N, C-alpha and C positions, 0 to 999 in steps of 0.2 A: 539547568536546561537539559533535560533528558534526551532531547532531539539529537544532541551531539553523540551520545552513546548509541542511539538508535542508528545514526549514520555510520558509525564505526562498525556496528554489527552487520549492517546492510553491506558495507564495503567488504567485510570478511567473506560474506556469502558470494558477492559479485567476483571477487578475486578467485575464490575456489572454482567457480563456474568457468571463468576465463581461462584459468590454467588447465582445467579438464579439456577444454576445446582448443588449446594451443593458440589462444588469442594474443595479439600484440598490443591491443588497446580495446577499451570499452568506449563506444560512441554515444550510447543512449541508454538510460535506465528508466523504465516505466514502473512506478509504484501505484498501487491501488490502495487508498487510505479511506476508511470509513469514518464518519463523523463521531462514532462512539468508540473509536480506537484509543482515544487519549492522546493522540499525536496531532500537533498543529502543523499543517502543511507549510505555511510561510516560515515558521521557525526551522523546519526541516530543510527548506531550500536555503535558508541563511547559514545553517550549520554545515551543509554539505561541502562547500569548498574547503573549509578547515579540515574536515575529516578526510577528504579525498586527496589532499596535497601529497605528492610523492607516491601515489598508487597508480596502478594500471588504468584507473578510472578518473584520473585527475582532470582530464579535459572532457569527460562525459557530460552530456546534458541530462539533468535529472528532471523528469516529468512526473507530476503528481496528478492522478486521476481520482476524483472523489467517487467513492462507492455509494450506492443508494442504501438507505435503511429500508429493509424489507422484513415483514413478519409473516409467519404462518399461523393461521387461526386454528386452535384446538377445538372450537365449536363448529365452524362451517367448513373448515379445510382449505379456505382460500389463501393464497399468497398475495399480499398487497404491499404497496409502499406505505411507509409511516414516517412520522417526524421523530427526531431523536428524543424529544421529551414527551412523546405521546405514542406509545407502541400499541395502538389499537388496530383491530381489523378494519380495513377500508371497506369491506363488504357488509358485515353485520354489526360492527361497532364493539365487538367483544374485547374485553381486556385479557382474555385467556389466549395469549399468543406466545410464540417463541421466536426469537430473533433468527432470521435466515442470513441476512447480511447487514453490514453497517459497522461492525466492530473490527474489521480486518485491517491488517497492514501487510500487504502482499506484494512481493516482487513479481510483477506480471509479465515483464518482457525485458530482454537485454538485446542490444545490438552490439555485436563484437566485430572487430577487425581481425580476420584470420588470414595470415600470409599463405601464399600458394606453396 
């Protein structure tokens, strides 16, 4: 289950940010996960409490937002939504596209408790 190691790496990053800002606790963690990232959101949610135990983020809410799969067309220049198994241009139908989003695993937002 590689989601546990992903949670541990995420928490390392969260703890660094919390220390930089002098936070006493982490309240909420927002992750943006693309369907092509190779990460399963439900497994990540399941692994999070194990990884977070004893950390500054132990009681934080982990929120996972799904990122859309978007492609940019090399033929017509359009950016359109696509499905994970069909990365075609939504405007002209070309297969000559490049992925714009959908493969990310991004720490999008942190809510911290910072003492006065």
